C-alpha positions in Angstrom: -29.9 246.6 49.3 -29.3 244.8 52.6 -27.7 248.0 53.9 -30.7 250.0 53.0 -33.0 247.6 54.8 -30.7 247.6 57.9 -30.7 251.5 57.9 -34.5 251.6 57.8 -34.8 248.9 60.5 -32.4 250.8 62.8 -34.2 254.1 62.2 -37.6 252.5 62.5 -36.7 250.8 65.8 -35.6 254.2 67.2 -38.7 255.9 66.1 -41.1 253.2 67.2 -39.6 253.0 70.6 -39.7 256.7 71.0 -43.4 256.9 69.9 -44.5 254.0 72.0 -43.5 255.1 75.5 -43.2 258.8 75.4 -40.7 258.8 78.3 -40.0 262.6 78.3 -43.7 263.2 79.1 -43.7 260.9 82.1 -42.2 263.6 84.4 -45.1 266.0 83.8 -48.3 266.0 85.8 -51.1 263.8 84.3 -53.0 266.8 83.0 -50.0 267.9 81.0 -48.9 264.5 79.7 -51.4 264.5 76.8 -50.2 268.0 75.7 -46.6 266.9 76.1 -47.2 263.7 74.0 -48.7 265.8 71.2 -45.8 268.2 71.2 -43.3 265.3 71.2 -44.9 263.7 68.2 -45.1 267.0 66.4 -41.3 267.5 67.0 -40.7 264.1 65.3 -42.8 265.1 62.4 -40.9 268.4 62.1 -37.5 266.5 62.2 -38.6 263.6 59.9 -37.2 265.1 56.7 -33.8 265.9 58.2 -33.5 262.5 59.7 -34.5 260.8 56.5 -32.0 262.9 54.5 -29.2 262.0 57.0 -30.0 258.3 56.5 -30.0 258.6 52.7 -26.7 260.5 52.8 -25.2 257.9 55.1 -26.3 255.1 52.9 -24.8 256.8 49.8 -21.5 257.2 51.6 -21.6 253.6 52.7 -22.4 252.3 49.2 -19.6 254.5 47.8 -17.2 252.8 50.2 -16.5 256.1 52.0 -17.4 254.6 55.4 -17.5 251.2 56.9 -20.5 249.4 58.4 -19.1 250.2 61.9 -18.7 253.9 61.0 -22.2 254.0 59.5 -23.7 252.5 62.7 -21.6 254.8 65.0 -22.5 257.9 63.1 -26.2 257.0 63.0 -26.2 256.4 66.7 -24.4 259.7 67.3 -26.9 261.5 65.0 -29.9 259.9 66.8 -28.5 260.9 70.2 -27.8 264.5 69.1 -31.2 265.0 67.4 -33.0 263.5 70.4 -31.2 265.9 72.7 -32.3 268.8 70.5 -35.9 267.6 70.5 -35.9 267.2 74.3 -34.6 270.8 74.6 -37.4 272.0 72.3 -39.9 270.0 74.2 -38.8 271.6 77.4 -39.1 275.0 75.9 -42.6 274.4 74.6 -43.8 272.8 77.8 -42.5 275.8 79.8 -45.0 277.9 77.8 -47.9 275.6 78.9 
């Protein structure tokens, strides 16, 4: 149960920090920042189910003893980095159309 709480805290911290500052949108002119923020948030909504499923799969593997706490954290961080990079690329594509 503690592992589940830790997983949600780590995932929640990543999501809340990304939602709070919207750093990818800072580089756009002020007039486009609102549009960028809306796209960025929609990308998170699109990816939410995939992220949640990854977290549940990781938790199951951890509870089954297939991975250690360190592996769990490392894999989560790698997944977050990879999914963020993909979202940034999709944001750039969508903003290029604006």
